[in-house]
Backbone of each chain as nested JSON, in Angstrom:
{
  "chains": [
    {"id": "A", "residues": [
      {"number": 1, "name": "ALA", "atoms": {"N": [-79.531, 37.789, 15.978], "CA": [-79.98, 38.869, 15.076], "C": [-80.789, 39.886, 15.878]}},
      {"number": 2, "name": "GLY", "atoms": {"N": [-80.93, 41.07, 15.331], "CA": [-81.639, 42.163, 16.018], "C": [-83.143, 41.996, 15.909]}},
      {"number": 3, "name": "ASP", "atoms": {"N": [-83.841, 42.906, 16.576], "CA": [-85.311, 42.905, 16.588], "C": [-85.793, 43.992, 15.627]}},
      {"number": 4, "name": "ALA", "atoms": {"N": [-86.268, 43.577, 14.459], "CA": [-86.647, 44.534, 13.407], "C": [-87.768, 45.46, 13.859]}},
      {"number": 5, "name": "ALA", "atoms": {"N": [-88.685, 44.938, 14.664], "CA": [-89.809, 45.785, 15.095], "C": [-89.285, 46.932, 15.969]}},
      {"number": 6, "name": "ALA", "atoms": {"N": [-88.394, 46.585, 16.905], "CA": [-87.792, 47.635, 17.75], "C": [-86.943, 48.553, 16.882]}},
      {"number": 7, "name": "GLY", "atoms": {"N": [-86.308, 47.969, 15.85], "CA": [-85.458, 48.758, 14.967], "C": [-86.24, 49.786, 14.185]}},
      {"number": 8, "name": "LYS", "atoms": {"N": [-87.499, 49.458, 13.852], "CA": [-88.302, 50.362, 13.029], "C": [-88.443, 51.721, 13.717]}},
      {"number": 9, "name": "ALA", "atoms": {"N": [-88.74, 51.694, 15.022], "CA": [-88.925, 52.963, 15.746], "C": [-87.617, 53.746, 15.75]}},
      {"number": 10, "name": "LYS", "atoms": {"N": [-86.52, 53.045, 16.002], "CA": [-85.207, 53.693, 16.095], "C": [-84.799, 54.252, 14.731]}},
      {"number": 11, "name": "ALA", "atoms": {"N": [-85.291, 53.622, 13.646], "CA": [-84.818, 53.968, 12.295], "C": [-85.561, 55.157, 11.692]}},
      {"number": 12, "name": "ALA", "atoms": {"N": [-86.505, 55.726, 12.445], "CA": [-87.282, 56.843, 11.886], "C": [-86.345, 57.953, 11.399]}},
      {"number": 13, "name": "VAL", "atoms": {"N": [-85.328, 58.252, 12.183], "CA": [-84.421, 59.347, 11.808], "C": [-83.616, 58.991, 10.557]}},
      {"number": 14, "name": "CYS", "atoms": {"N": [-83.344, 57.716, 10.374], "CA": [-82.532, 57.281, 9.208], "C": [-83.269, 57.565, 7.897]}},
      {"number": 15, "name": "ALA", "atoms": {"N": [-84.608, 57.487, 7.988], "CA": [-85.426, 57.619, 6.768], "C": [-85.211, 58.972, 6.09]}},
      {"number": 16, "name": "ALA", "atoms": {"N": [-84.801, 59.954, 6.859], "CA": [-84.619, 61.294, 6.292], "C": [-83.67, 61.259, 5.097]}},
      {"number": 17, "name": "CYS", "atoms": {"N": [-82.616, 60.44, 5.202], "CA": [-81.643, 60.366, 4.095], "C": [-81.745, 59.041, 3.357]}},
      {"number": 18, "name": "HIS", "atoms": {"N": [-82.014, 57.962, 4.086], "CA": [-82.002, 56.625, 3.485], "C": [-83.369, 56.203, 2.974]}},
      {"number": 19, "name": "GLY", "atoms": {"N": [-84.402, 57.079, 3.141], "CA": [-85.74, 56.777, 2.604], "C": [-86.553, 55.903, 3.525]}},
      {"number": 20, "name": "VAL", "atoms": {"N": [-87.872, 56.139, 3.592], "CA": [-88.742, 55.321, 4.455], "C": [-88.765, 53.879, 3.962]}},
      {"number": 21, "name": "ASN", "atoms": {"N": [-88.464, 53.697, 2.666], "CA": [-88.454, 52.318, 2.133], "C": [-87.028, 51.819, 1.937]}},
      {"number": 22, "name": "GLY", "atoms": {"N": [-86.071, 52.508, 2.532], "CA": [-84.687, 52.047, 2.472], "C": [-83.998, 52.34, 1.162]}},
      {"number": 23, "name": "VAL", "atoms": {"N": [-84.663, 53.141, 0.309], "CA": [-84.035, 53.571, -0.949], "C": [-83.672, 55.043, -0.776]}},
      {"number": 24, "name": "ALA", "atoms": {"N": [-82.367, 55.339, -0.857], "CA": [-81.857, 56.657, -0.481], "C": [-82.464, 57.782, -1.309]}},
      {"number": 25, "name": "MET", "atoms": {"N": [-82.735, 58.898, -0.621], "CA": [-83.332, 60.065, -1.281], "C": [-82.305, 60.749, -2.183]}},
      {"number": 26, "name": "ILE", "atoms": {"N": [-81.054, 60.592, -1.827], "CA": [-79.99, 61.343, -2.501], "C": [-78.955, 60.343, -3.02]}},
      {"number": 27, "name": "PRO", "atoms": {"N": [-78.574, 60.429, -4.313], "CA": [-77.705, 59.407, -4.908], "C": [-76.393, 59.181, -4.168]}},
      {"number": 28, "name": "GLY", "atoms": {"N": [-75.944, 60.165, -3.396], "CA": [-74.669, 59.985, -2.701], "C": [-74.787, 59.134, -1.449]}},
      {"number": 29, "name": "TYR", "atoms": {"N": [-76.046, 58.783, -1.078], "CA": [-76.236, 57.965, 0.137], "C": [-76.594, 56.547, -0.27]}},
      {"number": 30, "name": "PRO", "atoms": {"N": [-76.211, 55.556, 0.548], "CA": [-76.5, 54.169, 0.18], "C": [-77.957, 53.779, 0.418]}},
      {"number": 31, "name": "ASN", "atoms": {"N": [-78.467, 52.938, -0.495], "CA": [-79.733, 52.258, -0.221], "C": [-79.452, 51.251, 0.892]}},
      {"number": 32, "name": "LEU", "atoms": {"N": [-80.412, 51.055, 1.794], "CA": [-80.207, 50.11, 2.895], "C": [-81.152, 48.922, 2.782]}},
      {"number": 33, "name": "LYS", "atoms": {"N": [-82.175, 49.075, 1.925], "CA": [-83.186, 48.013, 1.798], "C": [-82.52, 46.696, 1.418]}},
      {"number": 34, "name": "GLY", "atoms": {"N": [-82.75, 45.654, 2.249], "CA": [-82.243, 44.313, 1.93], "C": [-80.742, 44.157, 2.027]}},
      {"number": 35, "name": "GLN", "atoms": {"N": [-80.048, 45.144, 2.608], "CA": [-78.594, 45.022, 2.771], "C": [-78.322, 43.951, 3.832]}},
      {"number": 36, "name": "ASN", "atoms": {"N": [-77.139, 43.347, 3.822], "CA": [-76.823, 42.3, 4.792], "C": [-76.762, 42.85, 6.209]}},
      {"number": 37, "name": "GLU", "atoms": {"N": [-77.484, 42.192, 7.113], "CA": [-77.596, 42.652, 8.505], "C": [-76.22, 42.805, 9.155]}},
      {"number": 38, "name": "GLN", "atoms": {"N": [-75.378, 41.792, 9.007], "CA": [-74.062, 41.855, 9.653], "C": [-73.228, 42.995, 9.085]}},
      {"number": 39, "name": "TYR", "atoms": {"N": [-73.386, 43.272, 7.772], "CA": [-72.623, 44.379, 7.195], "C": [-73.11, 45.707, 7.783]}},
      {"number": 40, "name": "LEU", "atoms": {"N": [-74.432, 45.844, 7.91], "CA": [-74.974, 47.098, 8.462], "C": [-74.465, 47.322, 9.882]}},
      {"number": 41, "name": "VAL", "atoms": {"N": [-74.41, 46.234, 10.684], "CA": [-73.882, 46.362, 12.052], "C": [-72.414, 46.808, 11.984]}},
      {"number": 42, "name": "SER", "atoms": {"N": [-71.649, 46.168, 11.092], "CA": [-70.216, 46.489, 10.978], "C": [-70.017, 47.945, 10.543]}},
      {"number": 43, "name": "ALA", "atoms": {"N": [-70.844, 48.4, 9.592], "CA": [-70.699, 49.784, 9.097], "C": [-71.07, 50.79, 10.194]}},
      {"number": 44, "name": "LEU", "atoms": {"N": [-72.171, 50.529, 10.892], "CA": [-72.598, 51.457, 11.952], "C": [-71.556, 51.508, 13.069]}},
      {"number": 45, "name": "LYS", "atoms": {"N": [-70.998, 50.349, 13.404], "CA": [-69.969, 50.348, 14.465], "C": [-68.712, 51.076, 14.001]}},
      {"number": 46, "name": "ALA", "atoms": {"N": [-68.404, 50.95, 12.699], "CA": [-67.219, 51.647, 12.17], "C": [-67.418, 53.165, 12.301]}},
      {"number": 47, "name": "TYR", "atoms": {"N": [-68.637, 53.637, 12.051], "CA": [-68.904, 55.071, 12.233], "C": [-68.839, 55.417, 13.717]}},
      {"number": 48, "name": "LYS", "atoms": {"N": [-69.463, 54.542, 14.54], "CA": [-69.514, 54.809, 15.991], "C": [-68.101, 54.886, 16.565]}},
      {"number": 49, "name": "ASN", "atoms": {"N": [-67.206, 54.012, 16.061], "CA": [-65.822, 53.973, 16.578], "C": [-64.911, 54.925, 15.821]}},
      {"number": 50, "name": "LYS", "atoms": {"N": [-65.504, 55.787, 14.999], "CA": [-64.749, 56.805, 14.239], "C": [-63.712, 56.163, 13.318]}},
      {"number": 51, "name": "GLN", "atoms": {"N": [-64.043, 54.962, 12.831], "CA": [-63.134, 54.269, 11.894], "C": [-63.492, 54.616, 10.457]}},
      {"number": 52, "name": "ARG", "atoms": {"N": [-64.534, 55.391, 10.29], "CA": [-64.892, 55.871, 8.964], "C": [-64.914, 57.395, 9.038]}},
      {"number": 53, "name": "THR", "atoms": {"N": [-64.076, 58.01, 8.173], "CA": [-64.048, 59.478, 8.222], "C": [-64.352, 60.095, 6.866]}},
      {"number": 54, "name": "GLY", "atoms": {"N": [-64.428, 59.277, 5.793], "CA": [-64.684, 59.844, 4.461], "C": [-66.163, 60.088, 4.229]}},
      {"number": 55, "name": "GLY", "atoms": {"N": [-66.476, 60.573, 3.031], "CA": [-67.865, 60.742, 2.596], "C": [-68.715, 61.446, 3.635]}},
      {"number": 56, "name": "MET", "atoms": {"N": [-69.81, 60.857, 4.001], "CA": [-70.767, 61.505, 4.894], "C": [-70.513, 61.147, 6.363]}},
      {"number": 57, "name": "ALA", "atoms": {"N": [-69.255, 60.788, 6.654], "CA": [-68.961, 60.381, 8.042], "C": [-69.298, 61.497, 9.027]}},
      {"number": 58, "name": "ALA", "atoms": {"N": [-69.189, 62.741, 8.563], "CA": [-69.463, 63.855, 9.473], "C": [-70.91, 63.794, 9.972]}},
      {"number": 59, "name": "VAL", "atoms": {"N": [-71.788, 63.243, 9.123], "CA": [-73.197, 63.083, 9.527], "C": [-73.37, 61.76, 10.256]}},
      {"number": 60, "name": "MET", "atoms": {"N": [-72.721, 60.718, 9.742], "CA": [-72.991, 59.365, 10.255], "C": [-72.339, 59.102, 11.611]}},
      {"number": 61, "name": "GLN", "atoms": {"N": [-71.174, 59.713, 11.875], "CA": [-70.532, 59.443, 13.173], "C": [-71.43, 59.849, 14.343]}},
      {"number": 62, "name": "PRO", "atoms": {"N": [-71.97, 61.087, 14.353], "CA": [-72.836, 61.443, 15.486], "C": [-74.102, 60.589, 15.543]}},
      {"number": 63, "name": "GLN", "atoms": {"N": [-74.658, 60.286, 14.349], "CA": [-75.866, 59.452, 14.333], "C": [-75.577, 58.099, 14.993]}},
      {"number": 64, "name": "ALA", "atoms": {"N": [-74.495, 57.484, 14.573], "CA": [-74.182, 56.147, 15.1], "C": [-73.825, 56.205, 16.582]}},
      {"number": 65, "name": "SER", "atoms": {"N": [-73.196, 57.305, 16.987], "CA": [-72.77, 57.352, 18.394], "C": [-73.963, 57.489, 19.341]}},
      {"number": 66, "name": "MET", "atoms": {"N": [-75.128, 57.875, 18.794], "CA": [-76.322, 57.97, 19.646], "C": [-76.983, 56.607, 19.834]}},
      {"number": 67, "name": "LEU", "atoms": {"N": [-76.497, 55.6, 19.087], "CA": [-77.127, 54.277, 19.136], "C": [-76.348, 53.334, 20.044]}},
      {"number": 68, "name": "SER", "atoms": {"N": [-77.08, 52.568, 20.856], "CA": [-76.423, 51.526, 21.655], "C": [-76.175, 50.343, 20.715]}},
      {"number": 69, "name": "ASP", "atoms": {"N": [-75.408, 49.369, 21.165], "CA": [-75.164, 48.188, 20.325], "C": [-76.474, 47.461, 20.034]}},
      {"number": 70, "name": "THR", "atoms": {"N": [-77.396, 47.482, 20.997], "CA": [-78.708, 46.841, 20.772], "C": [-79.478, 47.607, 19.703]}},
      {"number": 71, "name": "ASP", "atoms": {"N": [-79.463, 48.948, 19.796], "CA": [-80.138, 49.758, 18.768], "C": [-79.564, 49.421, 17.389]}},
      {"number": 72, "name": "ILE", "atoms": {"N": [-78.219, 49.331, 17.336], "CA": [-77.546, 49.057, 16.057], "C": [-78.024, 47.716, 15.5]}},
      {"number": 73, "name": "ALA", "atoms": {"N": [-78.097, 46.689, 16.382], "CA": [-78.545, 45.366, 15.93], "C": [-79.985, 45.448, 15.426]}},
      {"number": 74, "name": "ASN", "atoms": {"N": [-80.818, 46.211, 16.13], "CA": [-82.24, 46.287, 15.749], "C": [-82.441, 47.068, 14.455]}},
      {"number": 75, "name": "VAL", "atoms": {"N": [-81.74, 48.189, 14.306], "CA": [-81.864, 48.99, 13.079], "C": [-81.356, 48.182, 11.882]}},
      {"number": 76, "name": "ALA", "atoms": {"N": [-80.258, 47.447, 12.106], "CA": [-79.705, 46.617, 11.014], "C": [-80.711, 45.547, 10.613]}},
      {"number": 77, "name": "ALA", "atoms": {"N": [-81.364, 44.932, 11.614], "CA": [-82.356, 43.885, 11.314], "C": [-83.525, 44.483, 10.536]}},
      {"number": 78, "name": "TYR", "atoms": {"N": [-83.908, 45.704, 10.916], "CA": [-85.057, 46.366, 10.274], "C": [-84.799, 46.596, 8.781]}},
      {"number": 79, "name": "PHE", "atoms": {"N": [-83.656, 47.171, 8.44], "CA": [-83.38, 47.437, 7.02], "C": [-83.106, 46.144, 6.252]}},
      {"number": 80, "name": "ALA", "atoms": {"N": [-82.446, 45.187, 6.927], "CA": [-82.102, 43.938, 6.224], "C": [-83.356, 43.187, 5.797]}},
      {"number": 81, "name": "GLN", "atoms": {"N": [-84.426, 43.25, 6.617], "CA": [-85.617, 42.453, 6.283], "C": [-86.53, 43.167, 5.3]}},
      {"number": 82, "name": "MET", "atoms": {"N": [-86.191, 44.416, 4.953], "CA": [-87.028, 45.151, 3.975], "C": [-86.949, 44.487, 2.608]}},
      {"number": 83, "name": "LYS", "atoms": {"N": [-88.109, 44.271, 2.011], "CA": [-88.106, 43.661, 0.643], "C": [-88.393, 44.734, -0.394]}}
    ]},
    {"id": "B", "residues": [
      {"number": 1, "name": "ALA", "atoms": {"N": [-71.197, 59.738, -15.417], "CA": [-71.337, 58.369, -14.901], "C": [-70.27, 57.475, -15.544]}},
      {"number": 2, "name": "GLY", "atoms": {"N": [-69.982, 56.367, -14.906], "CA": [-68.941, 55.466, -15.402], "C": [-69.45, 54.599, -16.533]}},
      {"number": 3, "name": "ASP", "atoms": {"N": [-68.522, 53.789, -17.058], "CA": [-68.834, 52.883, -18.173], "C": [-68.982, 51.478, -17.593]}},
      {"number": 4, "name": "ALA", "atoms": {"N": [-70.237, 51.021, -17.49], "CA": [-70.512, 49.731, -16.842], "C": [-69.833, 48.568, -17.565]}},
      {"number": 5, "name": "ALA", "atoms": {"N": [-69.757, 48.663, -18.904], "CA": [-69.14, 47.556, -19.656], "C": [-67.662, 47.441, -19.266]}},
      {"number": 6, "name": "ALA", "atoms": {"N": [-66.976, 48.59, -19.222], "CA": [-65.556, 48.571, -18.819], "C": [-65.462, 48.134, -17.363]}},
      {"number": 7, "name": "GLY", "atoms": {"N": [-66.457, 48.536, -16.573], "CA": [-66.452, 48.187, -15.151], "C": [-66.575, 46.699, -14.926]}},
      {"number": 8, "name": "LYS", "atoms": {"N": [-67.3, 46.026, -15.815], "CA": [-67.534, 44.585, -15.638], "C": [-66.196, 43.844, -15.596]}},
      {"number": 9, "name": "ALA", "atoms": {"N": [-65.3, 44.172, -16.52], "CA": [-64.001, 43.477, -16.56], "C": [-63.236, 43.75, -15.27]}},
      {"number": 10, "name": "LYS", "atoms": {"N": [-63.257, 45.015, -14.858], "CA": [-62.494, 45.434, -13.655], "C": [-63.083, 44.772, -12.415]}},
      {"number": 11, "name": "ALA", "atoms": {"N": [-64.39, 44.468, -12.437], "CA": [-65.088, 44.007, -11.227], "C": [-64.969, 42.502, -11.017]}},
      {"number": 12, "name": "ALA", "atoms": {"N": [-64.256, 41.82, -11.907], "CA": [-64.147, 40.361, -11.761], "C": [-63.623, 40.007, -10.365]}},
      {"number": 13, "name": "VAL", "atoms": {"N": [-62.635, 40.737, -9.904], "CA": [-62.035, 40.404, -8.6], "C": [-63.032, 40.68, -7.466]}},
      {"number": 14, "name": "CYS", "atoms": {"N": [-63.92, 41.644, -7.658], "CA": [-64.886, 41.989, -6.592], "C": [-65.855, 40.83, -6.335]}},
      {"number": 15, "name": "ALA", "atoms": {"N": [-66.122, 40.076, -7.432], "CA": [-67.133, 39.005, -7.334], "C": [-66.751, 37.967, -6.28]}},
      {"number": 16, "name": "ALA", "atoms": {"N": [-65.472, 37.855, -6.009], "CA": [-65.026, 36.832, -5.052], "C": [-65.751, 36.995, -3.717]}},
      {"number": 17, "name": "CYS", "atoms": {"N": [-65.954, 38.244, -3.294], "CA": [-66.625, 38.469, -2.006], "C": [-68.032, 39.027, -2.209]}},
      {"number": 18, "name": "HIS", "atoms": {"N": [-68.205, 39.873, -3.23], "CA": [-69.484, 40.548, -3.411], "C": [-70.437, 39.792, -4.334]}},
      {"number": 19, "name": "GLY", "atoms": {"N": [-69.976, 38.613, -4.858], "CA": [-70.854, 37.779, -5.695], "C": [-70.877, 38.225, -7.133]}},
      {"number": 20, "name": "VAL", "atoms": {"N": [-70.966, 37.28, -8.069], "CA": [-71.005, 37.631, -9.498], "C": [-72.273, 38.414, -9.801]}},
      {"number": 21, "name": "ASN", "atoms": {"N": [-73.31, 38.228, -8.969], "CA": [-74.567, 38.971, -9.201], "C": [-74.718, 40.121, -8.213]}},
      {"number": 22, "name": "GLY", "atoms": {"N": [-73.625, 40.456, -7.532], "CA": [-73.678, 41.619, -6.648], "C": [-74.34, 41.341, -5.308]}},
      {"number": 23, "name": "VAL", "atoms": {"N": [-74.604, 40.051, -5.045], "CA": [-75.165, 39.673, -3.746], "C": [-74.056, 38.955, -2.989]}},
      {"number": 24, "name": "ALA", "atoms": {"N": [-73.649, 39.535, -1.852], "CA": [-72.446, 39.086, -1.157], "C": [-72.5, 37.623, -0.755]}},
      {"number": 25, "name": "MET", "atoms": {"N": [-71.363, 36.962, -0.9], "CA": [-71.246, 35.55, -0.545], "C": [-71.276, 35.382, 0.974]}},
      {"number": 26, "name": "ILE", "atoms": {"N": [-70.828, 36.41, 1.671], "CA": [-70.625, 36.297, 3.118], "C": [-71.428, 37.422, 3.78]}},
      {"number": 27, "name": "PRO", "atoms": {"N": [-72.269, 37.094, 4.798], "CA": [-73.161, 38.108, 5.362], "C": [-72.465, 39.363, 5.873]}},
      {"number": 28, "name": "GLY", "atoms": {"N": [-71.182, 39.265, 6.189], "CA": [-70.485, 40.441, 6.698], "C": [-70.104, 41.428, 5.617]}},
      {"number": 29, "name": "TYR", "atoms": {"N": [-70.316, 41.034, 4.347], "CA": [-69.949, 41.933, 3.243], "C": [-71.214, 42.525, 2.637]}},
      {"number": 30, "name": "PRO", "atoms": {"N": [-71.133, 43.752, 2.119], "CA": [-72.335, 44.376, 1.556], "C": [-72.709, 43.83, 0.178]}},
      {"number": 31, "name": "ASN", "atoms": {"N": [-74.029, 43.739, -0.042], "CA": [-74.508, 43.514, -1.406], "C": [-74.237, 44.798, -2.178]}},
      {"number": 32, "name": "LEU", "atoms": {"N": [-73.882, 44.687, -3.456], "CA": [-73.608, 45.881, -4.255], "C": [-74.63, 46.057, -5.364]}},
      {"number": 33, "name": "LYS", "atoms": {"N": [-75.393, 45.004, -5.629], "CA": [-76.371, 45.036, -6.719], "C": [-77.339, 46.214, -6.535]}},
      {"number": 34, "name": "GLY", "atoms": {"N": [-77.415, 47.101, -7.542], "CA": [-78.384, 48.202, -7.512], "C": [-78.078, 49.284, -6.49]}},
      {"number": 35, "name": "GLN", "atoms": {"N": [-76.863, 49.254, -5.91], "CA": [-76.512, 50.316, -4.943], "C": [-76.329, 51.621, -5.729]}},
      {"number": 36, "name": "ASN", "atoms": {"N": [-76.439, 52.759, -5.058], "CA": [-76.296, 54.046, -5.751], "C": [-74.876, 54.246, -6.246]}},
      {"number": 37, "name": "GLU", "atoms": {"N": [-74.745, 54.589, -7.52], "CA": [-73.436, 54.753, -8.166], "C": [-72.567, 55.758, -7.414]}},
      {"number": 38, "name": "GLN", "atoms": {"N": [-73.124, 56.909, -7.102], "CA": [-72.321, 57.941, -6.429], "C": [-71.863, 57.458, -5.059]}},
      {"number": 39, "name": "TYR", "atoms": {"N": [-72.71, 56.648, -4.366], "CA": [-72.287, 56.154, -3.051], "C": [-71.12, 55.185, -3.219]}},
      {"number": 40, "name": "LEU", "atoms": {"N": [-71.235, 54.305, -4.235], "CA": [-70.152, 53.326, -4.451], "C": [-68.831, 54.047, -4.733]}},
      {"number": 41, "name": "VAL", "atoms": {"N": [-68.901, 55.131, -5.54], "CA": [-67.677, 55.902, -5.823], "C": [-67.141, 56.476, -4.513]}},
      {"number": 42, "name": "SER", "atoms": {"N": [-68.037, 57.039, -3.702], "CA": [-67.613, 57.672, -2.447], "C": [-66.998, 56.638, -1.497]}},
      {"number": 43, "name": "ALA", "atoms": {"N": [-67.602, 55.444, -1.431], "CA": [-67.089, 54.403, -0.519], "C": [-65.724, 53.915, -0.997]}},
      {"number": 44, "name": "LEU", "atoms": {"N": [-65.6, 53.659, -2.309], "CA": [-64.31, 53.179, -2.836], "C": [-63.217, 54.224, -2.619]}},
      {"number": 45, "name": "LYS", "atoms": {"N": [-63.557, 55.502, -2.817], "CA": [-62.541, 56.548, -2.62], "C": [-62.18, 56.666, -1.145]}},
      {"number": 46, "name": "ALA", "atoms": {"N": [-63.159, 56.434, -0.259], "CA": [-62.862, 56.498, 1.184], "C": [-61.875, 55.39, 1.554]}},
      {"number": 47, "name": "TYR", "atoms": {"N": [-62.036, 54.204, 0.942], "CA": [-61.061, 53.131, 1.195], "C": [-59.724, 53.516, 0.583]}},
      {"number": 48, "name": "LYS", "atoms": {"N": [-59.764, 54.044, -0.656], "CA": [-58.515, 54.378, -1.363], "C": [-57.738, 55.432, -0.579]}},
      {"number": 49, "name": "ASN", "atoms": {"N": [-58.464, 56.387, 0.03], "CA": [-57.808, 57.467, 0.781], "C": [-57.602, 57.097, 2.247]}},
      {"number": 50, "name": "LYS", "atoms": {"N": [-57.792, 55.828, 2.559], "CA": [-57.583, 55.31, 3.932], "C": [-58.448, 56.043, 4.95]}},
      {"number": 51, "name": "GLN", "atoms": {"N": [-59.651, 56.467, 4.495], "CA": [-60.574, 57.135, 5.417], "C": [-61.522, 56.122, 6.049]}},
      {"number": 52, "name": "ARG", "atoms": {"N": [-61.398, 54.882, 5.655], "CA": [-62.176, 53.816, 6.271], "C": [-61.175, 52.795, 6.802]}},
      {"number": 53, "name": "THR", "atoms": {"N": [-61.27, 52.547, 8.118], "CA": [-60.307, 51.593, 8.685], "C": [-61.013, 50.469, 9.43]}},
      {"number": 54, "name": "GLY", "atoms": {"N": [-62.341, 50.568, 9.623], "CA": [-63.063, 49.524, 10.357], "C": [-63.395, 48.344, 9.462]}},
      {"number": 55, "name": "GLY", "atoms": {"N": [-64.076, 47.356, 10.06], "CA": [-64.588, 46.2, 9.299], "C": [-63.544, 45.579, 8.396]}},
      {"number": 56, "name": "MET", "atoms": {"N": [-63.888, 45.461, 7.133], "CA": [-63.007, 44.759, 6.186], "C": [-62.062, 45.728, 5.473]}},
      {"number": 57, "name": "ALA", "atoms": {"N": [-61.803, 46.882, 6.116], "CA": [-60.949, 47.876, 5.448], "C": [-59.582, 47.295, 5.103]}},
      {"number": 58, "name": "ALA", "atoms": {"N": [-59.141, 46.328, 5.911], "CA": [-57.815, 45.74, 5.646], "C": [-57.786, 45.082, 4.276]}},
      {"number": 59, "name": "VAL", "atoms": {"N": [-58.96, 44.578, 3.853], "CA": [-59.048, 43.967, 2.51], "C": [-59.355, 45.05, 1.485]}},
      {"number": 60, "name": "MET", "atoms": {"N": [-60.26, 45.957, 1.826], "CA": [-60.765, 46.913, 0.836], "C": [-59.762, 48.027, 0.507]}},
      {"number": 61, "name": "GLN", "atoms": {"N": [-58.931, 48.43, 1.475], "CA": [-57.979, 49.511, 1.163], "C": [-57.039, 49.128, 0.017]}},
      {"number": 62, "name": "PRO", "atoms": {"N": [-56.367, 47.957, 0.087], "CA": [-55.479, 47.603, -1.032], "C": [-56.25, 47.422, -2.343]}},
      {"number": 63, "name": "GLN", "atoms": {"N": [-57.467, 46.815, -2.239], "CA": [-58.256, 46.619, -3.475], "C": [-58.534, 47.978, -4.125]}},
      {"number": 64, "name": "ALA", "atoms": {"N": [-58.987, 48.917, -3.321], "CA": [-59.36, 50.229, -3.881], "C": [-58.132, 50.982, -4.385]}},
      {"number": 65, "name": "SER", "atoms": {"N": [-56.998, 50.777, -3.706], "CA": [-55.804, 51.548, -4.105], "C": [-55.278, 51.08, -5.46]}},
      {"number": 66, "name": "MET", "atoms": {"N": [-55.71, 49.872, -5.91], "CA": [-55.26, 49.39, -7.219], "C": [-56.111, 49.985, -8.338]}},
      {"number": 67, "name": "LEU", "atoms": {"N": [-57.191, 50.679, -7.956], "CA": [-58.117, 51.204, -8.976], "C": [-57.856, 52.693, -9.238]}},
      {"number": 68, "name": "SER", "atoms": {"N": [-57.857, 53.067, -10.509], "CA": [-57.775, 54.497, -10.849], "C": [-59.159, 55.093, -10.618]}},
      {"number": 69, "name": "ASP", "atoms": {"N": [-59.257, 56.414, -10.656], "CA": [-60.569, 57.048, -10.488], "C": [-61.524, 56.614, -11.599]}},
      {"number": 70, "name": "THR", "atoms": {"N": [-60.991, 56.389, -12.792], "CA": [-61.839, 55.928, -13.906], "C": [-62.334, 54.506, -13.627]}},
      {"number": 71, "name": "ASP", "atoms": {"N": [-61.412, 53.647, -13.148], "CA": [-61.834, 52.285, -12.794], "C": [-62.958, 52.342, -11.756]}},
      {"number": 72, "name": "ILE", "atoms": {"N": [-62.776, 53.21, -10.752], "CA": [-63.763, 53.329, -9.673], "C": [-65.114, 53.737, -10.257]}},
      {"number": 73, "name": "ALA", "atoms": {"N": [-65.098, 54.723, -11.169], "CA": [-66.364, 55.174, -11.78], "C": [-67.003, 54.032, -12.567]}},
      {"number": 74, "name": "ASN", "atoms": {"N": [-66.169, 53.257, -13.27], "CA": [-66.72, 52.182, -14.108], "C": [-67.262, 51.017, -13.277]}},
      {"number": 75, "name": "VAL", "atoms": {"N": [-66.508, 50.631, -12.224], "CA": [-66.97, 49.537, -11.354], "C": [-68.269, 49.943, -10.652]}},
      {"number": 76, "name": "ALA", "atoms": {"N": [-68.323, 51.203, -10.222], "CA": [-69.543, 51.695, -9.551], "C": [-70.727, 51.648, -10.511]}},
      {"number": 77, "name": "ALA", "atoms": {"N": [-70.495, 52.04, -11.774], "CA": [-71.585, 52.023, -12.765], "C": [-72.041, 50.592, -13.0]}},
      {"number": 78, "name": "TYR", "atoms": {"N": [-71.08, 49.673, -13.035], "CA": [-71.398, 48.269, -13.3], "C": [-72.342, 47.694, -12.235]}},
      {"number": 79, "name": "PHE", "atoms": {"N": [-71.974, 47.872, -10.952], "CA": [-72.818, 47.319, -9.879], "C": [-74.143, 48.08, -9.755]}},
      {"number": 80, "name": "ALA", "atoms": {"N": [-74.097, 49.398, -10.015], "CA": [-75.324, 50.198, -9.857], "C": [-76.388, 49.768, -10.863]}},
      {"number": 81, "name": "GLN", "atoms": {"N": [-75.958, 49.377, -12.079], "CA": [-76.962, 49.046, -13.105], "C": [-77.451, 47.606, -12.996]}},
      {"number": 82, "name": "MET", "atoms": {"N": [-76.878, 46.832, -12.09], "CA": [-77.334, 45.446, -11.913], "C": [-78.757, 45.43, -11.371]}},
      {"number": 83, "name": "LYS", "atoms": {"N": [-79.605, 44.631, -12.013], "CA": [-80.994, 44.526, -11.511], "C": [-81.164, 43.193, -10.776]}}
    ]}
  ]
}
């Protein structure tokens, strides 16, 4: 599993749309609080590998491509452990 | 917004992976309980339009393609209102 503490720093930019508490600011974006860690990794990698092109992929693809696999694991751990 | 009551019947098949209470049975699948309705509609349509090919898209594309836009709105309303 990822390192949630390291993920917190990396996730600062995510808060802009997904909320500092993991509850999305805008109804069209997903809440991330308490989401399954493995799913978050899979979703971020799908954006990174350009396997997701619908919805907000235009925003998420560049965001995900800036993250290393370690960053992805840490950010996923950070949101997954949010209560 | 969709009709959650109508969505409940349509969502029976979703429970197999996403759980009867919207908490995924398998860590690689997303929890849907309390997710944003508009996001769920956007994600289902992305699968239906084959704009998502990563992760479990092989399972989700056929599932979504069996749903009409009304079904999608209703299933999204059903999971969104789950507490």
